[in-house]
N, C-alpha and C positions, 0 to 999 in steps of 0.2 A: 463404358464411358461413364466417368461422374462428371456432373454438371452443376453449377450453380447459376441462378437467376435472380437478378437485383436490379433495382434501382440504380442509376449513376449519382453519386453524392459528391458534394464538395468537400475536397481534403478528408476523405472518411477514415476511421480510427483505425489501429493496427488489425483488429479482427476482420475486417472488410479485406486487406491484403492476405492475411492468412487464409481466409476463404477461398481468394483468387489461386492462391499457391497450392491449393489442396484439390482442385478439379482439373480436367482435361480441357473443359470447355466453359467460358464463364461468358453467359448470355445477359447483355443489358436491356433492361425493360424500358425502351425507347418510348414505347407507345401508351405507358401508363399515365393514369389521370395526374395531372400536376396538383402539387399541393404547396401552395404560397409559404407558409411558415414550417418549412420542413427542412431536412438535411439536404434537400435537392438544391437549394440556392444559399444555404447559410452554414456557417459552422461557428465555433465559440474559440476564443482566445482569453489567456489569461492577463488580464491589466494588474501590472505589479503596482502601480500608484494606488489603485482603488482597492486591491487586493481580492479581486473576484474577476470572475469571466465575464466577457461582453460579447455581442453578436458580431460577426462579420458576415454581412449581408449583400448578396450580388443583386444589384438593381436589374428589375426584368420588366419588359412589357406586356401588357395582356395577361398578366400573373393571376388568372382565374383558375379555380379548381374544377371548371367545366371544360377546360380544355386540356389536350394532351401535352405530355412534357415535350413533345417534339415541335409543338407550335410555339413555345415560349422562346422570346427573342431577349438578349440581354442589352440594357441600356448604357451606352457611353463606355469609357475606359478609364475615366478618373478613379474609380472604386479601386482599382488594382493597386495603384501607388498607396490609397489609404490602408488597404488589406496587408501589403507589404511591411508598411511603417509599424502597424500594431503588430503584426507577428515578430518583428524584429525587435520591438520593444519588449514584447513577452519573453523573448529568446535572450534578453540583454545579459552578458556574463555567463552564459552557456558556451561550452567549448566549441560546439557545432554549429553555432547559429549561423554562420557564413555560409556552410555547406546546406543547410536546411533551406535558406532564403533563395540561394542559387537554385536549388531545384524547383522551388516555388515559382521563380521568375520563367524557368523553362518548360514547366508544366501548363502553367496557365497562359493560354494563348487568347487575347481578349477579342483578335480579329475572327476567331472561329465563334465568338458568342453573337456575331452579327448574323451568322447562319443559324444560331439557335443555342440556347443554354444546352442543351442535350450534348449537342457536337462537341461543345467546350468541355464538359465534364468527362465524356467519354474519352476523349484526346487526353485530357489530363491524367487519367486513371491508367490509360496504357502507357502513357510517358513514364509515369512514376513506377508503375510494374515492372517495365524493362530497367530502370535505373536500379531495383532490387532485384534484378536477376530472374523474375519470375518468367519462365517459359510457358505461356498457356495461350490459347487460341480464344479470341474475342470474337462475339457476333451480336448483332442487334435482332431483338425480338421480332420486330416487323419485317426483318428480311429472312430468318428462318421459319416464321409462322406459316404453316400450310393449311391450316383448317380454321373455321370461323372461330371467333372468342366464344367462348361458353360463359356462363353466367356465374360469378364467384371468383375470388382470388385463387382458392385452392385448384379448381377446375381449369383456369387458366394456366397455372404452373404444369399441372399434368398433361394438358395438350402440347406445351411447349416441350416437355420431357418426351413425349412421343413423337414429336415432329423432328427432335433431334436425334433421337434413338438414344436417350440416356437411360443406363440401367440403375443408376444411383444419383439420388438429388439431395445434396449437401445445403444446408442452411446454417445462419448464426443462430446462437442459443435464443435470441427474441423471438424467433419463429417457432419454437417449440409449441405454444398454444394455439398456432393457426393452422396447423395440418393434422390431419387424421391418418393414423397406420394403415388402416383398413383400406381407405381409399388408393393408397399407394401401393398396396400389395395386390389390390384388384387390378392394378393398372400395370403391374410387374415391375415397379419401380421401388428401388430399397429407399427409405426415408432416413438420413442420419443428420445430425446437428453437430457442429464443431464447437468444442470448449477452447476458447482462445488463450494465449499465454498472455501474460502481463510484462510490461517494461517499465522500467524508472521513468517518469515523465513529470512535467510541472504540476500534474496533480497531486502527486505523492511528496514532490520536493516543496511546494507551497501551501501555507494555511488556505483553505475555502471553507465554504458553509458545508453543512453536511450533506445538501442536496447536490451541489456542484461538484462535491467529491466524487459523485456517482457519474458524473458525465464524463464519457472518454474523449480524451484529446485527440486532435487531428495527427495524421501521420507527420506532418510537417513539425509539431511540436516534439514528437518522439525521437524524429531524427535529430533535431537540434539538441536534446539531452543526450543522445547516445551515437550518433553517427550513422551513416548509411551502412558502412561496414558491419557495426554492432546489430543494427537491426537485421542485416541480411544474415548474418551468422546466427543469431537468434531464431529466426525463421527456419534454417538450415537444422539446427541441432535441438531445438526443443521438442518435446512430445506434444502431439496434438490429440486429444481425445475426441474419438467420434462416437456420440451417443445416439442410440436408437431408442427412440421414444418408448417408455414403457417395458424395455428390453435391458440387455446386458450392456455394461459400459467396456469399450474394448480399446484399450492403449495401441495406437500407432504412431510411427515415426513420421515426421513430415518432412519429405524430400525436397530440398532446396533446388531451385532452377529446372525441376523436373515438370511441375505442375501435377505432380502426383503424390500418393501418400503410401509409403511402403510398409508392409507389416515386418 
């Protein structure tokens, strides 16, 4: 079984969804330490008037990094309309802006935020995944964890891989420097990294600073520029590269809707 283990994020970029599509089981790290200034509670949107990206931040109560993500609550509901308006403005003139905003409205359910930021984020990711036709099983780390948490992020990931019976752990390119091949080999788990595809997006359509050009856009912006249908097709047809750290690079075809990668 192939597995990915990640924190739930607010409207994550296309690579996050390609990762979901590459595994059999996607585990949300719902009991991870909360980081106030992270993608857990914010994302960026392009402000056409100012010609640069600006933050969309979900207001939370008790947003201390001494707390678990599962303990964080969302404050109020007014922010949702503000975020929707800014997303609409950023996609003004794009052919599929209505489709993207409709998806956003359906995926972000503020009433779930009263139960916790984590619940709202997990539900939004699962809803968007279904709209993209991604057939994959989701689970929470707090539910599947069978052993006491070890010290260190890598050991905790390995513990979860053992708990769920994963033969392969797949992560995004940003995790290349975080994990050691030898530790995974000793645990009997194959370690792989996904090289994600790129899509036309606001990032490539509009002029931004050099720093901001490196910031991935949210799935909502990609859909607004391309349509759900095109994003779905691209995830089905494009090649995804699974890279073994320090080893050979192997080309494989991502199979849309199956949650698997087929050689």
